[in-house]
C-alpha positions, 0 to 999 in steps of 0.5 A: 279157677284157672281159665285157659285161652281157647285158641293158642297160636303161639307156644307159651313161654315160661313167665318171667318178671317184667317191667310194667306200664304206668297206670293210665289213671294216675301214679302208683303210690305203692312199692316200685311196680318194676318188680314182681308182686310180693308173695301173699303175706302170712295170716296173723296169729291171735293166740287165745282170741275167743273165736266163739264170739259172734262173727257178725260185725255190724257197723251200727254197733261200732257207732255208725249213724247211717244218716248220709251226713255223719262221718261213719269212717271210724265206725267202719274201720273199727268194725273191720279191725275187729272182724279181721281177727275172726275166721269167717267173720262178716262186716255188715253194712245194713240195709236202709242206711246210708253211710258217709265214708271218707277215703280209707284203706281196709287192709290185711292180713286177716283171718280167712274167709272175711266177708264185707256184706253191703246191703245198705249204701256207702257214700263217698264225700260229694264235694271235691274240696273235702277230699284230702290231697293225699287221698286222691288215688282211691276212695276205698282201698283193699290191701293185702287180703286173702280169701275175701268176699264183697257181696250184698244187695247194696250200693257203693256210690262214688258221687262223682258228678262234681269230679266230672265237671258237670258236662261234656263242655266242662273246661271252664267249670274245671278251672272254677272248681279247681278239680284236681288232675288226679281223681279217685277210683271207687274200689281198688284191690292191691296185692290181694288174692282169691277175692270175690266181688258179687251182686253189689252195685257200684255207681258214679265213681269219680274215675274207675269203678273197680280196679285190681292191681298186682292181684290174682284169683279174682272172681267178679259176678252179677255186679252192676256198674253205672255212670253217665256216658259223658263221665270221663275216664270212668272205666267199669273194671280195670285190671293191671298186673293181675292174673287168673281172673273171671268176670261174668254175668254183669251189666256195665254202663260208663264213660270209658272202657267197660273192662280195661285189661292193662299190662301184666295181665294173663289168664283172664276170662270175661263172659256174659257181659252187657256193656253200654254206654261205654268204650267196649272191652279193651286191651290197652292202651299198652306200651306208652312212653316206650314201656314194656307191655305183656298181656296173654291168654285172654278169652272174651266171649258172649258179650252184648254191646250197645251204643258203644264207641268200640266193640272189642279192641286192642290198642297200643302206643307207638314205641312200646315193646313186649307182646300181646298174644293168645287172645280170643273174642267170640260170640260178640253181639253189637248194636249201633257200635261205632267200630265193632272190631279194632286193632290199633297200633297207632293209639294216641289220646291227644291231637298228635303223637310222634311217629315211632318205629317200635311197637308192642307185637300182637299175635294169635288174635281170633275174632269169631262170630262178631255179629250186629250193626255198626254206626261208623266203620265195621273193622279197623286193623291198623298194624305197625309198619315195623311190627305187623300183626300176625296170626289174626283170624276173622271167622264168621263176621257179620256186620251191617250198617245201622239203619239209624245212621248215614255216611259210613266208612269202609273197612280199614286193614293195614299190615295185618296177617292171618286168615279169614273164614266165611261168612264175612259181611261186608265181603271186603273183610275177606281181603283184610288179612295178608298171608304170612310167609313166616317172616312176620311170625319171627318178628312177633316171636322176637318180642316175646322174650321181653315178657 
């Protein structure tokens, strides 16, 4: 289902191939990401295969034990390969069993309408040392799939506690346990189209819980993601180079962004999400190492955030190029969120970053009905000196300091252009945006040709 951004401040341009930023969660082992995603692969032909055969492929029938200890990887692969040849088949992970699965790739092309029914529990290897060094990028990798669904009442458990180092003060433990710098994502989709993920629980991933890369036609509904607040870099859902996405009616609690939207993403609709703990809903960081970043047509609405680091934010590195345009954040309820509204074109994830003049252009961003309490600062708009933010709208912003905290910071507004509309609380927000004579919009448009 195509989802169009609700408000367009800039004219859409015809999409062109563009360079993509490196994945913040590790190097990409697939084909060179500088080139556009390949066309979906054709479905296989199996000639006279007997399609009257049962379409249910239970992993227990392929030798799985489901006792938490036995390695059931081969059984899952065997069930997958058999189901892949049958239209409308289901790979069944039955309830009341726990299956230990080592890092695997479940790939297509398969016959259409394949379902992975997870009613039991899939367990990742709990010991860091038991993971092959060649399999640290992801745990379960889905590749080259069409018309595919994951559903069920079961659990995908990444058992990531040892990967996180055990606590926030984990530098000594990291050295003693020899934890690799690269950590695996729990579920990753690569070059897959018309994919649905619904109803399941994904817990305690070593890194990101659910990732879509170079994919399209994605629907995520009614899933539950959970990892501790102090689990580092455990994004809930991570989108990269992926288009036509709807994420809805889900609960996400993690140690990083509840939803992270990276370069190459467009036509994304996120709604009815409960986020917290975590770092909020984020676009970026974009433009790292002077890379091209292109994000457009994003709608984020009807979101509830509790005790998160940020509310809704756009973050870009200095020196990047490209553009972020046509973004709408609306009907956002915040409770004890540190900073509910953020645009940061000086993003830096270390102590000090070099000052650079270039920046990813940000234009056509609406913040509408952002209501609730903050614990540090109501709004932080830090736009580039050389490439200011343009066409930023602040409408019906009602943010009050939380009664649970003290010593708050004033709103920060730097080099951002647009218009505001009452009610605005605190009232200082009314002075946040500067009026544009037209020159700022021209600067933003000059960056769009890169995308």
